[in-house]
VEXKOLBA-77651 format. One record per residue (C-alpha): x, y, z; residue number from 1. Coordinates in nm, 3 decimals, decimal comma. Layout:
<sites>
{px: X | py: Y | pz: Z | n: NUM}
...
</sites>
This chain:
<sites>
{px: 11,719 | py: 6,538 | pz: 12,454 | n: 1}
{px: 11,704 | py: 6,891 | pz: 12,316 | n: 2}
{px: 11,949 | py: 7,001 | pz: 12,028 | n: 3}
{px: 12,052 | py: 7,375 | pz: 11,961 | n: 4}
{px: 12,175 | py: 7,451 | pz: 11,639 | n: 5}
{px: 12,501 | py: 7,670 | pz: 11,559 | n: 6}
{px: 12,480 | py: 7,781 | pz: 11,184 | n: 7}
{px: 12,824 | py: 7,873 | pz: 11,039 | n: 8}
{px: 12,873 | py: 7,702 | pz: 10,704 | n: 9}
{px: 12,579 | py: 7,761 | pz: 10,484 | n: 10}
{px: 12,491 | py: 7,648 | pz: 10,140 | n: 11}
{px: 12,276 | py: 7,767 | pz: 9,834 | n: 12}
{px: 12,127 | py: 7,564 | pz: 9,571 | n: 13}
{px: 12,028 | py: 7,733 | pz: 9,269 | n: 14}
{px: 12,196 | py: 8,041 | pz: 9,095 | n: 15}
{px: 11,890 | py: 8,207 | pz: 8,939 | n: 16}
{px: 11,769 | py: 8,558 | pz: 9,061 | n: 17}
{px: 11,661 | py: 8,433 | pz: 9,398 | n: 18}
{px: 11,969 | py: 8,227 | pz: 9,466 | n: 19}
{px: 12,174 | py: 8,527 | pz: 9,392 | n: 20}
{px: 12,002 | py: 8,750 | pz: 9,648 | n: 21}
{px: 12,013 | py: 8,476 | pz: 9,897 | n: 22}
{px: 12,378 | py: 8,419 | pz: 9,862 | n: 23}
{px: 12,426 | py: 8,808 | pz: 9,886 | n: 24}
{px: 12,233 | py: 8,821 | pz: 10,183 | n: 25}
{px: 12,423 | py: 8,549 | pz: 10,363 | n: 26}
{px: 12,756 | py: 8,668 | pz: 10,266 | n: 27}
{px: 12,687 | py: 9,022 | pz: 10,370 | n: 28}
{px: 12,615 | py: 8,898 | pz: 10,714 | n: 29}
{px: 12,946 | py: 8,746 | pz: 10,752 | n: 30}
{px: 12,854 | py: 8,355 | pz: 10,680 | n: 31}
{px: 13,060 | py: 8,152 | pz: 10,421 | n: 32}
{px: 12,840 | py: 8,008 | pz: 10,145 | n: 33}
{px: 12,886 | py: 7,718 | pz: 9,924 | n: 34}
{px: 12,695 | py: 7,751 | pz: 9,584 | n: 35}
{px: 12,580 | py: 7,495 | pz: 9,370 | n: 36}
{px: 12,370 | py: 7,482 | pz: 9,054 | n: 37}
{px: 12,326 | py: 7,194 | pz: 8,808 | n: 38}
{px: 12,477 | py: 7,421 | pz: 8,543 | n: 39}
{px: 12,817 | py: 7,560 | pz: 8,648 | n: 40}
{px: 12,808 | py: 7,853 | pz: 8,416 | n: 41}
{px: 12,512 | py: 7,990 | pz: 8,603 | n: 42}
{px: 12,703 | py: 7,986 | pz: 8,937 | n: 43}
{px: 12,990 | py: 8,159 | pz: 8,727 | n: 44}
{px: 12,760 | py: 8,431 | pz: 8,611 | n: 45}
{px: 12,620 | py: 8,457 | pz: 8,948 | n: 46}
{px: 12,966 | py: 8,520 | pz: 9,083 | n: 47}
{px: 13,025 | py: 8,799 | pz: 8,841 | n: 48}
{px: 12,672 | py: 8,949 | pz: 8,913 | n: 49}
{px: 12,808 | py: 8,949 | pz: 9,312 | n: 50}
{px: 13,140 | py: 9,112 | pz: 9,232 | n: 51}
{px: 12,938 | py: 9,379 | pz: 9,047 | n: 52}
{px: 12,695 | py: 9,438 | pz: 9,299 | n: 53}
{px: 12,960 | py: 9,481 | pz: 9,572 | n: 54}
{px: 13,169 | py: 9,716 | pz: 9,335 | n: 55}
{px: 12,855 | py: 9,946 | pz: 9,308 | n: 56}
{px: 12,821 | py: 9,945 | pz: 9,676 | n: 57}
{px: 13,192 | py: 10,052 | pz: 9,701 | n: 58}
{px: 13,122 | py: 10,327 | pz: 9,413 | n: 59}
{px: 12,827 | py: 10,464 | pz: 9,618 | n: 60}
{px: 13,047 | py: 10,481 | pz: 9,949 | n: 61}
{px: 12,830 | py: 10,219 | pz: 10,137 | n: 62}
{px: 13,112 | py: 9,985 | pz: 10,190 | n: 63}
{px: 13,469 | py: 9,974 | pz: 10,140 | n: 64}
{px: 13,692 | py: 9,764 | pz: 9,909 | n: 65}
{px: 13,830 | py: 9,547 | pz: 10,199 | n: 66}
{px: 13,438 | py: 9,479 | pz: 10,288 | n: 67}
{px: 13,361 | py: 9,385 | pz: 9,923 | n: 68}
{px: 13,677 | py: 9,181 | pz: 9,892 | n: 69}
{px: 13,571 | py: 8,991 | pz: 10,226 | n: 70}
{px: 13,205 | py: 8,944 | pz: 10,100 | n: 71}
{px: 13,304 | py: 8,797 | pz: 9,767 | n: 72}
{px: 13,572 | py: 8,571 | pz: 9,943 | n: 73}
{px: 13,302 | py: 8,414 | pz: 10,165 | n: 74}
{px: 13,118 | py: 8,269 | pz: 9,845 | n: 75}
{px: 13,271 | py: 7,949 | pz: 9,702 | n: 76}
{px: 13,123 | py: 7,776 | pz: 9,404 | n: 77}
{px: 13,107 | py: 7,391 | pz: 9,423 | n: 78}
{px: 13,003 | py: 7,147 | pz: 9,154 | n: 79}
{px: 12,871 | py: 6,842 | pz: 9,338 | n: 80}
{px: 12,624 | py: 6,762 | pz: 9,623 | n: 81}
{px: 12,910 | py: 6,586 | pz: 9,803 | n: 82}
{px: 13,102 | py: 6,905 | pz: 9,862 | n: 83}
{px: 12,819 | py: 7,030 | pz: 10,078 | n: 84}
{px: 12,851 | py: 6,755 | pz: 10,335 | n: 85}
{px: 12,950 | py: 6,970 | pz: 10,619 | n: 86}
{px: 12,708 | py: 7,253 | pz: 10,564 | n: 87}
{px: 12,486 | py: 7,349 | pz: 10,874 | n: 88}
{px: 12,212 | py: 7,473 | pz: 10,677 | n: 89}
{px: 12,130 | py: 7,461 | pz: 10,314 | n: 90}
{px: 11,867 | py: 7,665 | pz: 10,137 | n: 91}
{px: 11,726 | py: 7,535 | pz: 9,807 | n: 92}
{px: 11,627 | py: 7,834 | pz: 9,565 | n: 93}
{px: 11,529 | py: 7,646 | pz: 9,262 | n: 94}
{px: 11,190 | py: 7,728 | pz: 9,044 | n: 95}
{px: 10,860 | py: 7,649 | pz: 9,219 | n: 96}
{px: 10,821 | py: 7,299 | pz: 9,121 | n: 97}
{px: 10,734 | py: 7,041 | pz: 9,377 | n: 98}
{px: 10,873 | py: 6,714 | pz: 9,226 | n: 99}
{px: 11,187 | py: 6,900 | pz: 9,168 | n: 100}
{px: 11,227 | py: 7,007 | pz: 9,531 | n: 101}
{px: 11,149 | py: 6,681 | pz: 9,634 | n: 102}
{px: 11,434 | py: 6,520 | pz: 9,425 | n: 103}
{px: 11,668 | py: 6,790 | pz: 9,564 | n: 104}
{px: 11,587 | py: 6,726 | pz: 9,947 | n: 105}
{px: 11,614 | py: 6,353 | pz: 9,882 | n: 106}
{px: 11,991 | py: 6,405 | pz: 9,776 | n: 107}
{px: 12,051 | py: 6,663 | pz: 10,030 | n: 108}
{px: 11,898 | py: 6,421 | pz: 10,311 | n: 109}
{px: 12,148 | py: 6,155 | pz: 10,189 | n: 110}
{px: 12,455 | py: 6,372 | pz: 10,147 | n: 111}
{px: 12,457 | py: 6,614 | pz: 10,460 | n: 112}
{px: 12,556 | py: 6,544 | pz: 10,787 | n: 113}
{px: 12,276 | py: 6,434 | pz: 11,006 | n: 114}
{px: 12,240 | py: 6,756 | pz: 11,218 | n: 115}
{px: 12,212 | py: 6,989 | pz: 10,901 | n: 116}
{px: 11,911 | py: 7,215 | pz: 10,848 | n: 117}
{px: 11,760 | py: 7,156 | pz: 10,516 | n: 118}
{px: 11,530 | py: 7,488 | pz: 10,406 | n: 119}
{px: 11,333 | py: 7,552 | pz: 10,103 | n: 120}
{px: 11,286 | py: 7,918 | pz: 9,944 | n: 121}
{px: 10,941 | py: 7,850 | pz: 9,826 | n: 122}
{px: 10,653 | py: 8,097 | pz: 9,808 | n: 123}
{px: 10,372 | py: 7,869 | pz: 9,832 | n: 124}
{px: 10,446 | py: 7,486 | pz: 9,831 | n: 125}
{px: 10,364 | py: 7,247 | pz: 10,092 | n: 126}
{px: 10,663 | py: 7,249 | pz: 10,348 | n: 127}
{px: 10,523 | py: 6,893 | pz: 10,485 | n: 128}
{px: 10,555 | py: 6,732 | pz: 10,136 | n: 129}
{px: 10,914 | py: 6,849 | pz: 10,106 | n: 130}
{px: 10,980 | py: 6,724 | pz: 10,443 | n: 131}
{px: 10,839 | py: 6,388 | pz: 10,388 | n: 132}
{px: 11,088 | py: 6,266 | pz: 10,133 | n: 133}
{px: 11,364 | py: 6,313 | pz: 10,405 | n: 134}
{px: 11,455 | py: 6,109 | pz: 10,703 | n: 135}
{px: 11,489 | py: 6,439 | pz: 10,923 | n: 136}
{px: 11,148 | py: 6,605 | pz: 10,875 | n: 137}
{px: 11,188 | py: 6,783 | pz: 11,205 | n: 138}
{px: 11,497 | py: 6,957 | pz: 11,038 | n: 139}
{px: 11,306 | py: 7,096 | pz: 10,761 | n: 140}
{px: 11,147 | py: 7,427 | pz: 10,719 | n: 141}
{px: 11,054 | py: 7,704 | pz: 10,454 | n: 142}
{px: 11,258 | py: 8,016 | pz: 10,422 | n: 143}
{px: 11,061 | py: 8,257 | pz: 10,208 | n: 144}
{px: 11,266 | py: 8,548 | pz: 10,085 | n: 145}
{px: 11,108 | py: 8,815 | pz: 9,875 | n: 146}
{px: 11,254 | py: 8,907 | pz: 9,558 | n: 147}
{px: 11,515 | py: 9,065 | pz: 9,516 | n: 148}
{px: 11,623 | py: 8,885 | pz: 9,818 | n: 149}
{px: 11,908 | py: 9,108 | pz: 9,925 | n: 150}
{px: 11,713 | py: 9,413 | pz: 9,904 | n: 151}
{px: 11,368 | py: 9,321 | pz: 10,042 | n: 152}
{px: 11,344 | py: 9,313 | pz: 10,429 | n: 153}
{px: 11,070 | py: 9,040 | pz: 10,483 | n: 154}
{px: 11,152 | py: 8,674 | pz: 10,544 | n: 155}
{px: 10,876 | py: 8,440 | pz: 10,613 | n: 156}
{px: 11,000 | py: 8,140 | pz: 10,811 | n: 157}
{px: 10,778 | py: 7,854 | pz: 10,770 | n: 158}
{px: 10,704 | py: 7,580 | pz: 11,019 | n: 159}
{px: 10,633 | py: 7,256 | pz: 10,890 | n: 160}
{px: 10,428 | py: 7,009 | pz: 11,110 | n: 161}
{px: 10,718 | py: 6,812 | pz: 11,254 | n: 162}
{px: 10,980 | py: 7,112 | pz: 11,259 | n: 163}
{px: 11,163 | py: 7,109 | pz: 11,565 | n: 164}
{px: 11,160 | py: 7,448 | pz: 11,776 | n: 165}
{px: 11,508 | py: 7,451 | pz: 11,792 | n: 166}
{px: 11,525 | py: 7,448 | pz: 11,429 | n: 167}
{px: 11,280 | py: 7,714 | pz: 11,397 | n: 168}
{px: 11,492 | py: 7,931 | pz: 11,667 | n: 169}
{px: 11,806 | py: 7,865 | pz: 11,455 | n: 170}
{px: 11,638 | py: 7,979 | pz: 11,145 | n: 171}
{px: 11,493 | py: 8,304 | pz: 11,303 | n: 172}
{px: 11,826 | py: 8,390 | pz: 11,456 | n: 173}
{px: 11,989 | py: 8,352 | pz: 11,092 | n: 174}
{px: 11,713 | py: 8,591 | pz: 10,934 | n: 175}
{px: 11,787 | py: 8,844 | pz: 11,199 | n: 176}
{px: 12,168 | py: 8,804 | pz: 11,141 | n: 177}
{px: 12,081 | py: 8,886 | pz: 10,780 | n: 178}
{px: 11,896 | py: 9,210 | pz: 10,885 | n: 179}
{px: 11,582 | py: 9,049 | pz: 10,787 | n: 180}
{px: 11,217 | py: 9,140 | pz: 10,936 | n: 181}
{px: 11,150 | py: 8,780 | pz: 11,005 | n: 182}
{px: 10,802 | py: 8,655 | pz: 11,059 | n: 183}
{px: 10,707 | py: 8,290 | pz: 11,162 | n: 184}
{px: 10,412 | py: 8,128 | pz: 10,947 | n: 185}
{px: 10,240 | py: 7,806 | pz: 10,950 | n: 186}
{px: 10,226 | py: 7,572 | pz: 10,649 | n: 187}
{px: 9,933 | py: 7,649 | pz: 10,415 | n: 188}
{px: 9,915 | py: 7,745 | pz: 10,038 | n: 189}
{px: 10,075 | py: 8,072 | pz: 10,007 | n: 190}
{px: 10,171 | py: 8,114 | pz: 10,413 | n: 191}
{px: 10,052 | py: 8,449 | pz: 10,516 | n: 192}
{px: 10,137 | py: 8,697 | pz: 10,253 | n: 193}
{px: 10,067 | py: 8,519 | pz: 9,925 | n: 194}
{px: 9,774 | py: 8,353 | pz: 10,052 | n: 195}
{px: 9,619 | py: 8,704 | pz: 10,133 | n: 196}
{px: 9,738 | py: 8,836 | pz: 9,817 | n: 197}
{px: 9,541 | py: 8,576 | pz: 9,630 | n: 198}
{px: 9,233 | py: 8,713 | pz: 9,759 | n: 199}
{px: 9,330 | py: 9,064 | pz: 9,688 | n: 200}
{px: 9,435 | py: 8,995 | pz: 9,331 | n: 201}
{px: 9,125 | py: 8,802 | pz: 9,266 | n: 202}
{px: 8,902 | py: 9,081 | pz: 9,356 | n: 203}
{px: 9,121 | py: 9,322 | pz: 9,136 | n: 204}
{px: 9,064 | py: 9,089 | pz: 8,856 | n: 205}
{px: 8,694 | py: 9,037 | pz: 8,922 | n: 206}
{px: 8,663 | py: 9,417 | pz: 8,919 | n: 207}
{px: 8,827 | py: 9,461 | pz: 8,580 | n: 208}
{px: 8,561 | py: 9,195 | pz: 8,426 | n: 209}
{px: 8,273 | py: 9,405 | pz: 8,607 | n: 210}
{px: 8,356 | py: 9,739 | pz: 8,459 | n: 211}
{px: 8,678 | py: 9,905 | pz: 8,609 | n: 212}
{px: 9,005 | py: 9,927 | pz: 8,383 | n: 213}
{px: 9,364 | py: 9,825 | pz: 8,510 | n: 214}
{px: 9,444 | py: 10,202 | pz: 8,557 | n: 215}
{px: 9,148 | py: 10,286 | pz: 8,761 | n: 216}
{px: 9,221 | py: 9,985 | pz: 8,997 | n: 217}
{px: 9,575 | py: 10,076 | pz: 9,036 | n: 218}
{px: 9,510 | py: 10,447 | pz: 9,091 | n: 219}
{px: 9,221 | py: 10,387 | pz: 9,354 | n: 220}
{px: 9,489 | py: 10,162 | pz: 9,566 | n: 221}
{px: 9,777 | py: 10,384 | pz: 9,520 | n: 222}
{px: 9,534 | py: 10,669 | pz: 9,623 | n: 223}
{px: 9,494 | py: 10,464 | pz: 9,956 | n: 224}
{px: 9,867 | py: 10,448 | pz: 9,995 | n: 225}
{px: 9,985 | py: 10,118 | pz: 9,828 | n: 226}
{px: 10,325 | py: 10,168 | pz: 9,657 | n: 227}
{px: 10,167 | py: 10,044 | pz: 9,348 | n: 228}
{px: 9,831 | py: 9,875 | pz: 9,251 | n: 229}
{px: 9,775 | py: 9,509 | pz: 9,162 | n: 230}
{px: 9,829 | py: 9,534 | pz: 8,771 | n: 231}
{px: 10,140 | py: 9,757 | pz: 8,812 | n: 232}
{px: 10,280 | py: 9,504 | pz: 9,040 | n: 233}
{px: 10,216 | py: 9,234 | pz: 8,771 | n: 234}
{px: 10,379 | py: 9,420 | pz: 8,509 | n: 235}
{px: 10,682 | py: 9,476 | pz: 8,739 | n: 236}
{px: 10,715 | py: 9,109 | pz: 8,842 | n: 237}
{px: 10,614 | py: 8,957 | pz: 8,502 | n: 238}
{px: 10,265 | py: 8,865 | pz: 8,420 | n: 239}
{px: 10,411 | py: 8,544 | pz: 8,239 | n: 240}
{px: 10,527 | py: 8,389 | pz: 8,577 | n: 241}
{px: 10,184 | py: 8,270 | pz: 8,691 | n: 242}
{px: 10,099 | py: 8,194 | pz: 8,324 | n: 243}
{px: 10,382 | py: 7,962 | pz: 8,291 | n: 244}
{px: 10,314 | py: 7,816 | pz: 8,626 | n: 245}
{px: 9,964 | py: 7,724 | pz: 8,521 | n: 246}
{px: 10,064 | py: 7,586 | pz: 8,187 | n: 247}
{px: 10,324 | py: 7,381 | pz: 8,382 | n: 248}
{px: 10,073 | py: 7,244 | pz: 8,636 | n: 249}
{px: 9,832 | py: 7,181 | pz: 8,342 | n: 250}
{px: 9,540 | py: 7,352 | pz: 8,534 | n: 251}
{px: 9,393 | py: 7,651 | pz: 8,623 | n: 252}
{px: 9,405 | py: 7,804 | pz: 8,278 | n: 253}
{px: 9,031 | py: 7,823 | pz: 8,216 | n: 254}
{px: 8,952 | py: 8,020 | pz: 8,510 | n: 255}
{px: 8,761 | py: 8,316 | pz: 8,422 | n: 256}
{px: 8,967 | py: 8,553 | pz: 8,643 | n: 257}
{px: 9,293 | py: 8,465 | pz: 8,464 | n: 258}
{px: 9,153 | py: 8,519 | pz: 8,094 | n: 259}
{px: 9,320 | py: 8,871 | pz: 8,075 | n: 260}
{px: 9,640 | py: 8,757 | pz: 8,194 | n: 261}
{px: 9,614 | py: 8,478 | pz: 7,944 | n: 262}
{px: 9,552 | py: 8,685 | pz: 7,663 | n: 263}
{px: 9,801 | py: 8,949 | pz: 7,745 | n: 264}
{px: 10,074 | py: 8,657 | pz: 7,766 | n: 265}
{px: 9,931 | py: 8,515 | pz: 7,440 | n: 266}
{px: 10,029 | py: 8,866 | pz: 7,279 | n: 267}
{px: 10,381 | py: 8,849 | pz: 7,425 | n: 268}
{px: 10,283 | py: 9,140 | pz: 7,671 | n: 269}
{px: 10,474 | py: 8,983 | pz: 7,958 | n: 270}
{px: 10,498 | py: 9,328 | pz: 8,144 | n: 271}
{px: 10,754 | py: 9,588 | pz: 8,193 | n: 272}
{px: 11,051 | py: 9,370 | pz: 8,106 | n: 273}
{px: 10,938 | py: 9,372 | pz: 7,726 | n: 274}
{px: 10,767 | py: 9,725 | pz: 7,707 | n: 275}
{px: 10,417 | py: 9,606 | pz: 7,729 | n: 276}
{px: 10,167 | py: 9,431 | pz: 7,961 | n: 277}
{px: 9,877 | py: 9,591 | pz: 8,147 | n: 278}
{px: 10,052 | py: 9,910 | pz: 8,049 | n: 279}
{px: 10,288 | py: 10,031 | pz: 7,776 | n: 280}
{px: 10,653 | py: 10,136 | pz: 7,850 | n: 281}
{px: 10,874 | py: 10,379 | pz: 7,634 | n: 282}
{px: 11,203 | py: 10,208 | pz: 7,581 | n: 283}
{px: 11,439 | py: 10,239 | pz: 7,888 | n: 284}
{px: 11,143 | py: 10,371 | pz: 8,088 | n: 285}
{px: 10,981 | py: 10,248 | pz: 8,401 | n: 286}
{px: 10,690 | py: 10,503 | pz: 8,342 | n: 287}
{px: 10,341 | py: 10,304 | pz: 8,314 | n: 288}
{px: 10,140 | py: 10,451 | pz: 8,026 | n: 289}
{px: 9,797 | py: 10,373 | pz: 7,975 | n: 290}
{px: 9,719 | py: 10,171 | pz: 7,685 | n: 291}
{px: 9,336 | py: 10,156 | pz: 7,545 | n: 292}
{px: 9,415 | py: 9,843 | pz: 7,368 | n: 293}
{px: 9,438 | py: 9,660 | pz: 7,718 | n: 294}
{px: 9,090 | py: 9,836 | pz: 7,804 | n: 295}
{px: 8,950 | py: 9,707 | pz: 7,481 | n: 296}
{px: 9,071 | py: 9,341 | pz: 7,556 | n: 297}
{px: 8,926 | py: 9,350 | pz: 7,892 | n: 298}
{px: 8,595 | py: 9,449 | pz: 7,736 | n: 299}
{px: 8,602 | py: 9,196 | pz: 7,480 | n: 300}
{px: 8,690 | py: 8,888 | pz: 7,756 | n: 301}
{px: 8,419 | py: 9,025 | pz: 7,983 | n: 302}
{px: 8,154 | py: 9,004 | pz: 7,692 | n: 303}
{px: 8,281 | py: 8,654 | pz: 7,581 | n: 304}
{px: 8,253 | py: 8,551 | pz: 7,949 | n: 305}
{px: 7,912 | py: 8,707 | pz: 7,980 | n: 306}
{px: 7,996 | py: 8,952 | pz: 8,261 | n: 307}
{px: 7,751 | py: 9,232 | pz: 8,291 | n: 308}
{px: 7,956 | py: 9,546 | pz: 8,303 | n: 309}
{px: 7,853 | py: 9,856 | pz: 8,485 | n: 310}
{px: 8,040 | py: 10,173 | pz: 8,629 | n: 311}
{px: 8,260 | py: 10,110 | pz: 8,926 | n: 312}
{px: 8,375 | py: 10,389 | pz: 9,155 | n: 313}
{px: 8,704 | py: 10,403 | pz: 9,335 | n: 314}
{px: 8,558 | py: 10,371 | pz: 9,681 | n: 315}
{px: 8,429 | py: 10,016 | pz: 9,569 | n: 316}
{px: 8,761 | py: 9,915 | pz: 9,433 | n: 317}
{px: 8,934 | py: 10,012 | pz: 9,783 | n: 318}
{px: 8,646 | py: 9,855 | pz: 10,000 | n: 319}
{px: 8,656 | py: 9,502 | pz: 9,814 | n: 320}
{px: 9,034 | py: 9,471 | pz: 9,765 | n: 321}
{px: 9,097 | py: 9,573 | pz: 10,153 | n: 322}
{px: 8,819 | py: 9,372 | pz: 10,287 | n: 323}
{px: 8,913 | py: 9,063 | pz: 10,091 | n: 324}
{px: 9,268 | py: 9,103 | pz: 10,251 | n: 325}
{px: 9,145 | py: 9,172 | pz: 10,612 | n: 326}
{px: 8,872 | py: 8,864 | pz: 10,589 | n: 327}
{px: 9,163 | py: 8,637 | pz: 10,464 | n: 328}
{px: 9,406 | py: 8,783 | pz: 10,733 | n: 329}
{px: 9,141 | py: 8,694 | pz: 11,002 | n: 330}
{px: 9,114 | py: 8,323 | pz: 10,880 | n: 331}
{px: 9,481 | py: 8,293 | pz: 10,888 | n: 332}
{px: 9,473 | py: 8,423 | pz: 11,242 | n: 333}
{px: 9,198 | py: 8,185 | pz: 11,317 | n: 334}
{px: 9,388 | py: 7,901 | pz: 11,183 | n: 335}
{px: 9,692 | py: 7,974 | pz: 11,397 | n: 336}
{px: 9,894 | py: 8,036 | pz: 11,067 | n: 337}
{px: 10,007 | py: 8,368 | pz: 11,206 | n: 338}
{px: 10,072 | py: 8,394 | pz: 11,612 | n: 339}
{px: 9,911 | py: 8,731 | pz: 11,615 | n: 340}
{px: 9,779 | py: 9,023 | pz: 11,404 | n: 341}
{px: 10,108 | py: 9,231 | pz: 11,440 | n: 342}
{px: 10,287 | py: 8,952 | pz: 11,247 | n: 343}
{px: 10,042 | py: 8,966 | pz: 10,950 | n: 344}
{px: 10,077 | py: 9,351 | pz: 10,960 | n: 345}
{px: 10,473 | py: 9,313 | pz: 10,947 | n: 346}
{px: 10,422 | py: 9,090 | pz: 10,654 | n: 347}
{px: 10,226 | py: 9,354 | pz: 10,465 | n: 348}
{px: 10,429 | py: 9,638 | pz: 10,573 | n: 349}
{px: 10,756 | py: 9,491 | pz: 10,472 | n: 350}
{px: 10,695 | py: 9,278 | pz: 10,182 | n: 351}
{px: 10,380 | py: 9,411 | pz: 10,015 | n: 352}
{px: 10,405 | py: 9,777 | pz: 9,999 | n: 353}
{px: 10,104 | py: 9,827 | pz: 10,240 | n: 354}
{px: 10,113 | py: 10,192 | pz: 10,372 | n: 355}
{px: 10,303 | py: 10,231 | pz: 10,670 | n: 356}
{px: 10,088 | py: 10,497 | pz: 10,806 | n: 357}
{px: 9,808 | py: 10,263 | pz: 10,860 | n: 358}
{px: 10,005 | py: 10,029 | pz: 11,075 | n: 359}
{px: 9,892 | py: 9,736 | pz: 10,839 | n: 360}
{px: 9,589 | py: 9,586 | pz: 10,703 | n: 361}
{px: 9,474 | py: 9,418 | pz: 11,048 | n: 362}
{px: 9,557 | py: 9,745 | pz: 11,266 | n: 363}
{px: 9,388 | py: 9,946 | pz: 10,977 | n: 364}
{px: 9,080 | py: 9,704 | pz: 11,040 | n: 365}
{px: 9,077 | py: 9,764 | pz: 11,409 | n: 366}
{px: 9,079 | py: 10,123 | pz: 11,356 | n: 367}
{px: 8,779 | py: 10,114 | pz: 11,103 | n: 368}
{px: 8,596 | py: 9,912 | pz: 11,410 | n: 369}
{px: 8,535 | py: 9,525 | pz: 11,336 | n: 370}
{px: 8,158 | py: 9,595 | pz: 11,381 | n: 371}
{px: 8,168 | py: 9,825 | pz: 11,071 | n: 372}
{px: 8,363 | py: 9,597 | pz: 10,870 | n: 373}
{px: 8,168 | py: 9,295 | pz: 10,947 | n: 374}
{px: 7,856 | py: 9,468 | pz: 10,835 | n: 375}
{px: 8,028 | py: 9,552 | pz: 10,511 | n: 376}
{px: 8,149 | py: 9,204 | pz: 10,468 | n: 377}
{px: 7,786 | py: 9,072 | pz: 10,522 | n: 378}
{px: 7,671 | py: 9,328 | pz: 10,253 | n: 379}
{px: 7,921 | py: 9,211 | pz: 10,013 | n: 380}
{px: 7,816 | py: 8,852 | pz: 10,081 | n: 381}
{px: 7,432 | py: 8,926 | pz: 9,993 | n: 382}
{px: 7,556 | py: 9,094 | pz: 9,678 | n: 383}
{px: 7,813 | py: 8,870 | pz: 9,561 | n: 384}
{px: 7,808 | py: 8,551 | pz: 9,717 | n: 385}
{px: 7,962 | py: 8,306 | pz: 9,977 | n: 386}
{px: 8,315 | py: 8,399 | pz: 9,924 | n: 387}
{px: 8,252 | py: 8,699 | pz: 10,110 | n: 388}
{px: 8,125 | py: 8,515 | pz: 10,416 | n: 389}
{px: 8,300 | py: 8,681 | pz: 10,736 | n: 390}
{px: 8,556 | py: 8,478 | pz: 10,885 | n: 391}
{px: 8,426 | py: 8,317 | pz: 11,226 | n: 392}
{px: 8,676 | py: 8,486 | pz: 11,417 | n: 393}
{px: 8,556 | py: 8,838 | pz: 11,302 | n: 394}
{px: 8,200 | py: 8,743 | pz: 11,424 | n: 395}
{px: 8,335 | py: 8,590 | pz: 11,772 | n: 396}
{px: 8,551 | py: 8,945 | pz: 11,828 | n: 397}
{px: 8,261 | py: 9,177 | pz: 11,756 | n: 398}
{px: 8,027 | py: 8,995 | pz: 11,985 | n: 399}
{px: 8,288 | py: 8,992 | pz: 12,255 | n: 400}
{px: 8,375 | py: 9,374 | pz: 12,184 | n: 401}
{px: 8,747 | py: 9,252 | pz: 12,111 | n: 402}
{px: 8,984 | py: 9,378 | pz: 11,844 | n: 403}
{px: 9,206 | py: 9,166 | pz: 11,616 | n: 404}
{px: 9,501 | py: 9,290 | pz: 11,812 | n: 405}
{px: 9,362 | py: 9,095 | pz: 12,118 | n: 406}
{px: 9,408 | py: 8,755 | pz: 11,948 | n: 407}
{px: 9,666 | py: 8,530 | pz: 12,056 | n: 408}
{px: 9,779 | py: 8,204 | pz: 11,874 | n: 409}
{px: 9,448 | py: 8,186 | pz: 11,706 | n: 410}
{px: 9,237 | py: 8,240 | pz: 12,006 | n: 411}
{px: 9,018 | py: 8,524 | pz: 12,088 | n: 412}
</sites>
């Protein structure tokens, strides 16, 4: 028996930054929202922020007062899970901790009506592990919003192994109703965007240890057309987020590539929000100022790790960071995590500031010529090791004279 899902009443768990942005997105799309946080004062502060946001929109002439009032009236604070019983779809938006999310999903599963859809706003956690604690795994999926959720256009809809097609369809329709650029992704660590980002950032961090400076890496990639380079990006989002996650997980703190981040955080240099991170910031300014102290810190850590430093040029920075992205994108395509190279491009154009004129990383790769890129990847593999081994898909496409754009559902 096929079921169709009509999402009318929504609910959001969590009143932090992500929860607030998701509530705004839902209410703005005309959907009533029930809002629950284990700390009622957080929801009250969130409601005040919502009112202020819509008041600013009125002040800028983007909406009128009646529209602002209507948006705010759609949001209702609740204080118990039982008050969510009739919701059609609930989005959990608490911090990235699997055990906590599983606990919330157990409670939602036992409280909500049987046909309700349960969604997690996770950026990397295992959707199947979350679904497994419920009696309705076919009605569980990921809705990965990008921060701030009411501003960023991208929404990754993450299908679990057992997610029903009708549930996926309902989630895609909801995303489109919110005006999002919706991309369906398979379930793997980091999904599409963050899985690829990890390889890109890892290469940038390795380049620091080998001889580059944060400013040089950022300027080389901004010269390619990125809105901002990786170290500027970390300053904006907060260097301490991953650092705290590593501490919480009790693993990953000793990895060579995160030693610069660890050292900056140990000095309280968490990024733009505190006026210093990879860069310095004058009070009240967002302008990133070069800080020679950070260059000296990078040099010391490289020496402590016994990394031999050399002169690195901008071309090498661009090549290694971009090819790391493309190679991981090809693996994602090969594994069916993305249904086509166009979806990967949409993720990077709408969520990660990839230069629009390139068409996205996979379109850029096709334009370069896959044969040329394959030779460059093999060269990097010879120089730097097995993590540069080209994706099998790239080798098959080159042999067949095809492009990444020719791949459908992981098949060349």
